[in-house]
N, C-alpha and C positions, 0 to 999 in steps of 0.2 A: 585483572581486567581494567585497572585504572581507576580514575576518579568517578565522581557522581554522574549518573546518567540524566540528561535533560532532554525532554521531548518538547519541541517547539514548532511553530509554523515555519515553513520554508521561507527564505528571504531571497531577493533578487541576486545578492552577492554570493549565494550558495552554489551557483551553477557548476563551477569547477570541481567542487567536492561532491555534488549530487550526481554528476554525469558518470563517474566510475561505478557508483552504486546502481544507477539505472542500467548501465551496461552489464553489470554483474547479474542483475535480475533477469535481463533479457537473455543472457548467455545460459543461465540456469534452465530457462524454458526453451532452449534451442534456437533462440533468435539471435545467433551470432554467426560469424563467418559469412558464407554466401547468403545466408538468410537474415542478415542484420536488418534491423528496422531502418528505413530511410531516415536521413538527417531531418527531413521535413517533419516526420512524425515526432521526433525528439524535440525539435524546436517548437512545434505546435503544442505539444504536451506541456512543455515548460511555460510557454506564454499563457496557457489556460489557467495555470495556478495563480496568476496575477490579474486576471480579467474578472471583474465583479459580475459580469454577465454570464460567466461559465459556472456550472455546478461542480467543477472538478477542484479538489483541494489537495494539499500535500503537507505532511508533517515530517520532520526529521528527528532522528535520535543523535544526540551529540555527547561525546565523552572526551574530556580533556581537550576541548577545542576542535575535535575531529568528528566529522559526520560518520556514523557507524551503521545507520539504518534509515530506511525511508518507508513511508506508507502513503499511498494515494487513494483517495476515496471520493465518491460523488453522491449527490442526492438526486433522486428521481421520483416521479409519481408512480403510484401503483393502483391497480384496480381493486386491491384487497385491503387498502388502508386510506384513511383521510390524510394523515400526515405524510411527509416525504419519507421515503425509504432510503437508507444509507447502504451503498454498495462499496465495500472495501475491495478495491480493484488490484492494487499492487502492494506487496509487503516484502521487504528484503532487509537482511542483516549481513554485514560483512562477515566472511567466514570466520575470522579470528575472534569475533564477538558473539558468535552463536552459542546458545546455552547459558548466556549471562543475563537473560531477562529483557533483552532489547525488543524482541518480537512481541512479547507479552505487554510491555509498556506501550508500544506503538498501537496495539489492538485496543488496549484500555483507553488510550488517548482518543482513538476514533469513537469508542463508546461515549466518551465525555462530549465530543463534538456532536454526535447524534442526539444525545439527551438535550444539549443546549439548543439544537435546531428543532426540537419537538418530534424527532423521528422515533417511531415505535420499534424499529428493527434495523439491525446491521447484519449483513450477510456477505459471504464471499465464497469463492470456489478455489480449489487447488487440484493439481494433477493427482490422479489415483496412486502414483508412485512416490509421492512426496511424504513418505512415512514419518520422517523427522518432524516436519511441520505439523502433521496431523496429530502427533502426540501432544503438542501444545494446543492445537485447536480443540481437541477433545476435552481439554481442561477449561477452556474459556468460552465455549459455545456448544450448541447441539447440532448434530447432523440433521439436515432437513429431509433426507431420504430421496431428494430429487437428483436426477442425472441431467447433465447438460448436453444438449444436441445443438449442432451448428452446421451451417453450410456457407462456405465462402461464395459470395456473389460477385 
């Protein structure tokens, strides 16, 4: 699987390497083809990573000079905690690097960022059919027991 894995904050010059990972993540969740996210969402998401007024952050996994994974997370207020809560929103590893510790390293890096921010909790959601990812998640976190409901408005 190559050289040493490095987890680092995303940089402005990473767009060309980040974009295929972002596209792969969205394709995994069925947001490709006729249901592709509009370019405006991708451009806005990218810009938020570099806007100090935004609570959205990104880390990337790099191996041998190549981006092989991404994680996006944000901090928000909660009615059940004083400190900010960290929501791990997007996590993706290139198919050829899955099973090599990339996802775990990205999750652990988010845990480190949350600790540094004084956040008492990191949480995320995944699709109920994502059994491969859930094997990892069961090792690094606890299921909350909550189900997600939503309505597009």
